[in-house]
C-alpha positions as CSV (number, residue, x, y, z in Angstrom):
1,Q,0.0,0.0,0.0
2,V,1.3,3.5,-1.0
3,Q,0.0,6.7,0.4
4,L,0.6,10.3,-0.9
5,V,-0.2,13.2,1.4
6,E,-0.1,16.8,0.1
7,S,0.3,19.8,2.3
8,G,0.9,23.5,1.9
9,G,-2.3,24.7,0.1
10,G,-4.2,27.7,1.2
11,L,-5.3,31.2,0.3
12,V,-2.8,33.6,-1.2
13,Q,-3.0,37.0,-2.9
14,P,-2.1,37.5,-6.6
15,G,1.6,37.8,-7.0
16,G,2.2,35.8,-3.8
17,S,4.0,32.5,-3.3
18,L,3.1,29.1,-1.9
19,R,5.1,25.9,-1.4
20,L,3.4,22.6,-1.7
21,S,4.8,19.3,-0.4
22,C,3.9,15.7,-1.0
23,A,5.3,12.8,1.0
24,A,4.9,9.2,-0.1
25,S,4.9,6.4,2.4
26,G,4.1,2.7,2.5
27,S,5.4,-0.2,0.5
28,I,7.9,1.6,-1.6
29,F,11.0,0.1,-3.3
30,R,11.6,2.9,-5.7
31,I,9.7,5.9,-7.0
32,N,10.3,6.8,-10.6
33,A,8.7,10.1,-11.8
34,M,6.8,12.3,-9.3
35,G,4.7,15.3,-10.3
36,W,1.8,17.6,-9.7
37,Y,-1.5,17.9,-11.5
38,R,-4.3,20.4,-10.9
39,Q,-8.0,20.7,-11.5
40,A,-9.8,24.0,-11.5
41,P,-13.6,24.2,-11.0
42,G,-15.3,23.2,-14.3
43,K,-12.0,22.3,-15.9
44,E,-10.2,19.2,-16.8
45,R,-7.3,17.9,-14.7
46,E,-4.0,19.0,-16.2
47,L,-0.4,18.3,-15.7
48,V,1.5,21.1,-13.9
49,A,5.1,19.7,-13.5
50,T,6.9,16.4,-13.3
51,M,10.3,15.4,-12.2
52,A,12.1,12.1,-13.0
53,R,14.1,10.4,-10.3
54,G,17.3,11.5,-12.0
55,G,16.3,15.1,-12.0
56,N,14.8,15.9,-15.5
57,T,11.9,18.2,-15.2
58,M,8.9,19.2,-17.4
59,Y,6.5,22.1,-16.9
60,A,3.2,23.2,-18.4
61,D,3.7,26.3,-20.5
62,S,1.3,28.2,-18.2
63,V,3.6,27.9,-15.2
64,K,7.1,28.0,-16.7
65,G,9.2,30.6,-15.1
66,R,6.9,30.8,-12.1
67,F,6.8,27.3,-10.6
68,T,9.7,25.1,-9.6
69,I,9.4,21.4,-8.9
70,S,12.0,19.6,-6.7
71,R,12.3,16.3,-4.8
72,D,14.1,14.6,-2.1
73,N,14.5,10.9,-3.0
74,A,15.6,10.0,0.5
75,K,12.4,11.3,1.9
76,N,10.2,10.2,-1.0
77,T,9.0,13.8,-1.1
78,V,8.2,16.2,-4.0
79,Y,7.8,19.9,-3.7
80,L,6.2,22.6,-5.8
81,Q,7.4,26.2,-5.3
82,M,4.8,28.5,-6.7
83,N,5.7,32.2,-7.3
84,S,3.9,35.1,-8.9
85,L,0.6,33.3,-8.4
86,K,-2.3,34.3,-10.6
87,P,-6.1,33.8,-10.0
88,E,-6.1,31.3,-12.8
89,D,-3.8,29.1,-10.7
90,T,-6.7,28.5,-8.4
91,A,-7.3,24.7,-8.3
92,V,-7.0,21.5,-6.3
93,Y,-3.4,20.3,-6.7
94,Y,-2.8,16.6,-6.8
95,C,0.4,14.8,-6.2
96,N,1.3,11.8,-8.4
97,A,4.0,9.2,-8.1
98,D,5.1,6.3,-10.4
99,T,5.9,3.7,-7.7
100,V,7.6,0.4,-7.7
101,T,6.7,-1.7,-4.7
102,L,8.9,-4.7,-5.2
103,P,12.1,-5.3,-7.2
104,G,11.3,-6.4,-10.7
105,Y,7.6,-5.4,-10.5
106,A,6.0,-3.0,-12.9
107,S,5.4,0.5,-11.5
108,R,2.0,1.8,-10.4
109,N,0.5,5.2,-10.4
110,D,-0.5,6.6,-7.0
111,W,-2.4,9.8,-6.3
112,G,-2.9,12.0,-3.3
113,K,-6.2,13.4,-2.2
114,G,-5.3,16.9,-3.3
115,T,-4.7,20.3,-1.6
116,L,-6.7,23.4,-2.5
117,V,-4.9,26.5,-3.6
118,T,-6.9,29.7,-3.9
119,V,-5.4,32.8,-5.4
120,S,-7.6,35.9,-4.7
121,A,-7.2,39.4,-3.4
């Protein structure tokens, strides 16, 4: 069993910053990619940023230059530093991890329950 728990969401003013964290726990042998998705009211869930175990990153065009993803493999934790926040960043942010539970087994996708980020004056 693998659990992902997000933290750090909340209310922030436009132009402000917020830092999200996601810690994975449970039966983990290795985590490959980790990332963040978000879903705004009435919108489809979209990828925000991902980071491979070795450090390669990818960002949605809408957040490039403003958001930074990082991870601590020893802690099985991924972070999302969000700067210059805009009202359109308002969404529930979900953590995702591609997890291997036993050596030689195929990876599985795990999701957190989400943390709400609201950007409003």
